[in-house]
C-alpha positions in Angstrom: -0.4 13.5 21.3 -1.8 16.2 19.1 1.5 16.5 17.3 1.3 12.7 16.5 -2.1 13.3 15.0 -0.8 16.2 12.9 2.2 14.2 11.8 0.0 11.2 10.9 -2.4 13.4 8.8 0.5 15.1 7.1 2.1 11.8 6.3 -1.1 10.4 4.9 -1.5 13.5 2.7 2.0 13.3 1.4 1.7 9.5 0.7 -1.6 10.0 -1.0 -0.1 12.6 -3.2 2.8 10.4 -4.1 0.4 7.5 -4.8 -1.6 9.8 -7.1 1.5 10.9 -8.9 2.7 7.3 -9.4 -0.7 6.3 -10.6 -0.7 9.2 -13.1 2.8 8.3 -14.2 1.7 4.7 -14.7 -1.4 5.6 -16.7 0.6 8.1 -18.8 3.3 5.6 -19.5 0.9 2.8 -20.6 1.0 3.9 -24.3 4.8 3.8 -24.2 4.8 0.1 -23.2 3.8 -1.4 -26.5 6.0 -4.5 -26.0 4.7 -6.1 -22.9 5.9 -9.6 -22.4 3.5 -12.5 -21.8 5.2 -13.6 -18.5 4.6 -10.2 -16.9 1.2 -11.1 -15.5 2.5 -14.3 -13.9 5.2 -12.3 -12.1 2.7 -9.7 -11.2 0.3 -12.3 -9.8 3.1 -13.6 -7.6 3.9 -10.1 -6.4 0.2 -9.4 -5.7 -0.2 -12.7 -3.8 2.9 -11.8 -1.7 1.6 -8.2 -1.1 -1.8 -9.5 0.0 -0.2 -12.0 2.4 2.0 -9.2 3.8 -0.9 -6.9 4.0 -3.0 -9.4 6.0 -0.2 -9.9 8.5 0.5 -6.2 8.8 -3.2 -5.4 9.3 -3.5 -8.0 12.1 -0.3 -6.6 13.8 -1.7 -3.1 13.3 -4.9 -3.8 15.2 -2.9 -5.6 18.0 -0.5 -2.6 18.3 -3.4 -0.2 18.3 -5.0 -2.0 21.2 -1.7 -2.2 23.0 -1.2 1.6 22.5 -4.7 2.3 23.8 -4.1 0.1 26.9 -0.8 1.9 27.6 -2.4 5.3 27.1 -5.1 4.3 29.6 -2.5 3.0 32.1 -0.6 6.3 31.6 -3.8 8.3 32.4 -4.2 6.2 35.6 -0.5 6.9 36.5 0.4 3.2 36.1 2.8 3.7 33.1 5.3 6.4 32.3 5.5 8.7 29.3 8.4 6.6 28.0 6.3 3.5 27.5 3.6 5.6 25.7 6.2 7.2 23.5 7.9 3.8 22.8 4.6 2.2 21.9 3.5 5.1 19.7 6.7 4.8 17.7 6.1 1.1 17.2 2.5 1.8 16.2 3.4 4.5 13.7 6.2 2.5 12.1 3.8 -0.3 11.6 1.2 2.1 10.2 3.9 3.4 7.8 4.6 -0.1 6.6 0.9 -0.8 6.1 0.5 2.3 4.0 3.5 1.4 1.9 2.3 -2.1 1.3 -1.2 -0.9 0.4 0.3 1.6 -2.1 2.5 -1.1 -3.7 -0.5 -3.4 -3.9 -2.5 -0.8 -5.8 0.4 -0.2 -8.1 0.8 -3.9 -8.8 -3.0 -4.3 -9.4 -2.9 -1.4 -11.9 0.1 -2.9 -13.7 -1.8 -6.2 -13.9 -4.9 -4.5 -15.2 -2.8 -2.5 -17.8 -1.2 -5.7 -19.0 -4.6 -7.4 -19.3 -6.0 -4.5 -21.3 -3.0 -4.6 -23.6 -3.3 -8.3 -24.1 -7.0 -8.0 -24.9 -6.3 -5.1 -27.2 -3.6 -7.1 -29.2 -5.9 -10.2 -29.4 -8.7 -8.0 -30.9 -6.2 -6.3 -33.2 -5.1 -9.7 -34.5 -8.7 -10.8 -35.0 -9.4 -7.6 -36.9 -6.4 -8.2 -39.2 -7.5 -11.7 -39.9 -11.0 -10.6 -40.9 
């Protein structure tokens, strides 16, 4: 089980690095996106709502699978279950954990895109006001 812990930590480090790189790329590319369309926030809000719903379902399933894995590990320690059941449940749990991390990362990306589009819209409105004055 220590190998699973190492793999989990390594996976989180790698995904955190990728998330940081994507956030940096997003922030660096904001100045290049001068022609943001008005319907982008509406599409982003739909994506965000979908991501939140998916995240809620995945988090519930994550806690259920975590409890199931704990019960199977306890049964294994009591010689009631075999290593195959523990391994099978661990794979299910870690796949679900991967999906949860991916959805969280995409939600962060979508929220940053929404924030960037709102900042751009506010900036253009203020620029138009300044030109009128």
